[in-house]
Each structure stands twice: as C-alpha cells, then as structure tokens.
N, C-alpha and C positions, 0 to 999 in steps of 0.2 A: 456393395451398398455405398450410398453417397457419404461424403464427409461433411459434417455439420459442426458448427460452433454453438455452444450453449453458454449462457452467462448467469451467474448468481451475484446479487448485490448484498453486501454486508455493511454494517455501520460500526464505527468506533470513534471514541473521543481521545484526543491526546493534546498535550501542551508541548511547546518548543520555543526556542529562541534561535533566530538566525544570526550567526555571529562568526566572524573569521578572526581568530586570535592574532594573526600577523598584521591585521589592519588596525588603525587607530580607532578609538571610540567614535570620533567624528566621521571617519570613513565608513564604519559600520552603520551608523545612524543614517548617513546619506544613502548608502547602498540598500539597506533593508528597511528603513523607515520604522513604522510601528512594530514590525516583526522582529526588531532588535531589542525590544523591551527587556531590560535586565531581569524583570520579574516574570518573564515568559508570557505567552498568550496561547489560547487554545483553539482547536478546530473540531468541528463535527464532520469527520471524514466519512465518505462513502467510497466503497471499493467494489468495482465490478470485476469479477473473476471469470474469465472465459476459457473453457476447455473445448478442444477439438477432437473429433474422432469419427469413426464410421458408426452409422446407426446399427445398433444390435438388432438382428432380425427377429429375435424373440421378444425383447422388451420394448423395442421401438425407441430406446434411449441412446444417446451418445454417452451420457453419464447421468446417474441418479442425482438430481440436484439436492436432495436431502443429504446425500453423502458428501457432496461438494461443500454444502453449507457447514456440516459438522466438522470437516477437515479444516476449512478456513477459520472457523471459530476457535478450534483447538490450536492451530499453528500461528494464527495472526491476531485475532481479536483478543484472545486470552493473554497474549504477549504484549500487545500495544495499548489496549483499552484503558483509559484513565491513567495513563503514564505520562511522565515528563520525559520526552524522547531524549533530551540532552543528558539527563541524570539517571534514568532508569533503564535505558536500552543500550546494551553494550555496543551495538553497531555505531552509535552516535556519540560515543565518548570522545572520538577524534574526528568525526565526520559531521559536517554541517547538516542538520536535519531538514533540508529542503524537501519539498514534495517529490522532486526528481530523485533524490537519494533514497527517500522513503520507499518509493515504488520499486526500486531496484532491490532494496533489502527485503521487501515483501516477496518479490519474485523468488529470491533465494530461499525463503522460508517455505514456499509452496512447491517449487519445481521438483518434479519426481514423486510427489506425494498425493497427487490427485488422479482420479480416474480419467483416462484420456490424456491428451497432450496439453499442457498449459500453453495457451495461445496468445493471451493478451490480458493485461491488467490496465484498468482505468481507475486512477485515484483522484477523487474529487476532494479538493481542499475546501472549496466553497461552492455554492451553486453556480458560480460563474468561472471558476478556475479549476482546471484538472490537467493531469499528465497521463500519457499513455506509454506503456512499455510492453514490448513484444520479445524480450529476451535477447536483444541484439547488443 
C-alpha cells in the first residue's frame, strides 16, 4: 500500500512574553519589540498535525482523523489552551517561549502517541507567521 500523510488542524489560545533574562531590558525590547511586553500578549495559534503511514486496505485510512483530533486535544490543547506559557507551562519556566521552542515542545507531547508516524507539525502564530518542525 502507498504511504500517505494526513493532517488535522486544531486551535488553541495562549499568552507569552519573549524575554532573555541575561539581556538588558533595552536589549530585550530591541530584540523582541511588542512581544517583550512585561504584561504578556496572546496568540490564536493554529496547529497542523500530520501523520504518515500506509493506507489500511480495510478502512482506506492512514489514521482516523477523529482519533488524531482527540489525542491532540487531550495532549496539547488541554495542556496549552488559555495558558500563560511563561507561568503555567513547565517547559517554559527556563526556556523562551518562541514559536520555534513551542513547536518542539508540542512534538515531544505527541511523538509516539498518535496512530501512524508523526511526520510534521506546522504551528501558526499569526495568519502570516508559522514554523515547521519535522522532528529533526
């Protein structure tokens, strides 16, 4: 059977502040601009979760997307939605919660828990900005 990649998109909201403690306040403002707001700022994230596998000859599926949706909602959305990433999410107590770092943290939450092989994550921070991670 052919190998195919299927994708499910989910949504969550989260706040964060981009800040490097070893830099001065001025350096942080210069580097991160409004994303360095001391009172945080939020995003309406969109996450595309792609799993890869052989097409099942009985179902015709690579993975049941309802199952993928449920697992992503349990492992990612419930963990991150309406949270302050800096304050509420253990991974970011010492790690700057950039979109790049967030997509890697999400990979770790999902890898090995989905039907098929987790092939790719695309995390949209805004309708114009996104990051891609393929587990490398």
